[in-house]
C-alpha positions in Angstrom: 27.0 -10.7 -4.3 24.8 -8.8 -1.7 23.3 -7.2 -4.8 22.1 -10.8 -6.4 21.0 -11.3 -2.9 19.1 -8.6 -2.8 17.3 -9.2 -5.9 16.3 -12.6 -4.8 15.0 -11.9 -1.6 13.2 -9.4 -3.3 11.7 -11.4 -6.4 10.9 -13.7 -3.7 8.9 -11.2 -0.9 7.1 -9.3 -4.2 6.2 -12.5 -5.7 4.4 -14.2 -2.2 2.7 -11.3 -1.5 1.3 -11.9 -5.3 0.8 -15.2 -4.8 -0.9 -15.9 -1.4 -4.0 -13.5 -2.1 -4.0 -15.5 -5.6 -4.2 -19.0 -3.8 -6.9 -17.6 -0.9 -9.6 -16.2 -3.8 -9.3 -19.9 -4.8 -9.6 -21.8 -1.7 -11.8 -19.4 0.6 -14.7 -19.4 -1.8 -15.4 -23.4 -0.9 -14.5 -23.0 2.6 -16.9 -20.8 3.9 -19.7 -18.3 3.1 -19.5 -15.9 6.1 -18.0 -12.5 4.8 -16.8 -12.1 8.2 -14.5 -15.6 8.5 -13.5 -15.1 5.5 -11.7 -11.9 6.2 -10.7 -13.4 9.3 -8.9 -16.3 7.4 -7.2 -13.4 5.0 -6.5 -11.2 8.0 -4.6 -14.3 9.5 -2.8 -15.4 6.4 -1.7 -12.0 5.7 -0.5 -11.9 9.4 1.6 -14.6 9.0 3.1 -13.1 5.5 3.7 -9.9 6.9 5.8 -11.2 10.1 7.7 -13.8 7.1 8.7 -10.3 5.8 10.0 -8.3 8.9 11.8 -11.0 9.7 13.2 -10.8 5.9 14.1 -7.4 6.4 14.9 -7.1 10.5 17.9 -6.0 10.0 16.6 -3.5 7.9 13.8 -2.6 9.7 15.6 -2.1 13.2 17.9 0.1 11.3 15.0 2.5 10.5 13.6 2.2 13.9 17.4 3.1 15.8 17.4 6.4 13.1 13.9 7.0 13.7 14.5 7.4 17.5 17.6 9.7 16.9 16.1 12.3 14.7 11.7 12.0 15.1 11.1 15.2 14.4 12.6 15.1 10.4 10.8 12.1 9.8 7.2 13.4 10.9 8.1 16.8 9.4 9.1 14.8 6.0 5.5 13.0 6.4 3.2 15.6 7.2 4.5 17.6 4.1 4.1 14.2 2.0 0.9 13.8 3.2 -0.2 17.3 2.3 0.9 16.8 -1.1 -1.1 13.1 -1.6 -4.0 14.3 -0.2 -3.7 17.9 -2.5 -2.4 15.8 -5.8 -5.3 12.9 -4.9 -7.7 15.8 -5.4 -7.1 17.5 -8.5 -6.1 14.1 -10.1 -9.8 13.2 -9.5 -11.4 16.5 -10.0 -9.5 16.1 -13.6 -10.7 12.8 -14.2 -13.9 13.3 -13.5 -14.1 16.6 -15.5 -12.9 14.4 -18.4 -14.9 11.0 -18.2 -18.0 12.1 -15.8 -19.4 8.3 -15.3 -15.5 7.2 -13.1 -15.4 5.6 -10.4 -12.5 3.6 -8.6 -12.4 0.2 -9.6 -12.4 -1.7 -6.2 -14.4 1.2 -4.0 -16.9 -0.6 -4.0 -15.8 -3.9 -2.6 -14.1 -1.5 0.3 -17.2 0.0 1.0 -19.0 -2.9 1.4 -16.5 -4.8 3.4 -16.4 -1.3 5.9 -19.9 -1.7 6.3 -20.2 -5.5 7.2 -16.9 -5.6 9.1 -15.7 -2.1 10.0 -13.7 -3.1 13.2 -11.7 -5.9 10.9 -11.2 -3.8 8.3 -9.5 -1.2 10.7 -7.3 -3.5 11.8 -6.8 -5.5 8.5 -6.1 -1.5 6.5 -4.6 -0.1 9.6 -2.1 -2.8 10.5 -1.8 -5.4 7.5 -2.1 -3.3 4.7 0.2 -0.1 6.0 3.0 -2.3 6.8 2.7 -4.9 4.2 2.4 -2.8 1.3 5.3 -0.4 2.3 7.9 -3.5 2.8 7.0 -5.2 -0.7 6.3 -1.6 -2.6 8.9 0.8 -0.9 11.4 -1.8 0.4 11.9 -4.2 -1.8 11.6 -2.0 -5.1 14.1 0.3 -3.3 16.9 -2.4 -2.5 16.3 -3.7 -6.8 16.5 -0.5 -7.9 19.2 2.1 -7.7 18.3 5.2 -9.6 16.4 7.2 -7.1 14.1 8.2 -10.1 13.4 4.9 -11.6 12.4 3.7 -7.9 9.9 6.3 -7.4 8.2 5.6 -10.8 8.7 2.4 -11.2 7.0 1.5 -8.0 4.7 3.8 -7.7 3.0 2.2 -11.3 3.5 -1.1 -9.9 1.3 0.2 -7.0 -1.1 1.8 -9.1 -1.7 -1.3 -11.3 -1.8 -4.3 -8.0 -4.9 -1.7 -6.6 -7.1 -2.8 -9.9 -5.4 -6.5 -9.6 -2.8 -6.2 -12.4 -5.7 -6.3 -15.1 -6.5 -3.4 -16.8 -9.8 -4.0 -18.8 -11.8 -1.1 -19.7 -11.3 2.9 -19.5 -12.2 3.1 -15.5 -9.6 0.7 -14.6 -7.4 2.5 -16.0 -8.1 5.9 -14.9 -8.0 4.2 -11.6 -4.4 3.5 -11.8 -3.2 7.0 -12.6 -4.3 8.6 -8.7 -3.2 4.9 -7.6 -0.1 5.8 -9.3 0.1 9.0 -8.0 -0.2 8.1 -4.8 2.2 5.3 -5.1 5.0 7.6 -6.5 4.3 10.1 -3.4 5.2 7.3 -0.7 8.1 6.1 -2.9 9.6 9.5 -2.6 9.2 10.2 1.1 11.2 7.4 1.7 13.9 8.2 -1.1 13.9 11.6 1.1 14.9 9.9 4.4 16.0 6.4 3.4 13.6 5.4 6.4 10.7 2.6 5.6 9.3 4.8 8.5 8.6 7.7 6.6 6.4 6.0 3.7 4.5 3.7 6.6 3.6 7.6 8.7 2.7 8.9 5.2 0.0 6.1 4.6 -1.0 6.0 8.2 -2.2 9.9 7.9 -4.0 9.4 4.5 -5.7 6.6 6.3 -7.0 8.5 9.3 -7.9 11.2 7.0 -10.3 8.2 4.9 -11.3 7.2 8.2 -12.6 10.6 9.1 -14.4 10.7 5.8 -15.9 7.7 6.4 -17.0 8.3 10.1 -18.5 11.0 9.0 -20.7 9.6 6.1 -22.2 7.1 8.8 
């Protein structure tokens, strides 16, 4: 019975995560012509969605926070190790892709760069708060509760995470190649959670990675 409840809860959370942005994409263009206002609308809706997810998994999140307080060094050390694996792996994979396909560019990079340029501070909050915690709940917590085999959990959740980054549609070679580094990132994040059985671990890995990317953006500016 407990497994069935986890399955229903996980599927509901995952479907909400997919459908809410889809509905927003349908209605926001007709509501506003301003990029800033549109991003604020998205921020509000995604914040409410994250709040709902936190309430759904409240007991598990509280348990993980208590476990982190008891042994913070273990979680932090593991997060740093997996962050280094993430950075190193992404660099190697990207280099190999560029070597084989010189015209490669990340499918969603242009949109993200333009949003950072136009709404830097809003995007910082959006990425470092909403995206960070929401994605760990959806792609790590949900799948870990449903999938009991750790290797299948790591691979499957990573692949779904990679496909999500391109909007679940592979339309050309560039899209297909974009999935590879993101799927790897998803597997690293899932592996880090599997290692400590604590959702705070992939959150920290994700945060370290975002800080690394942010430093690159700031130096570029």
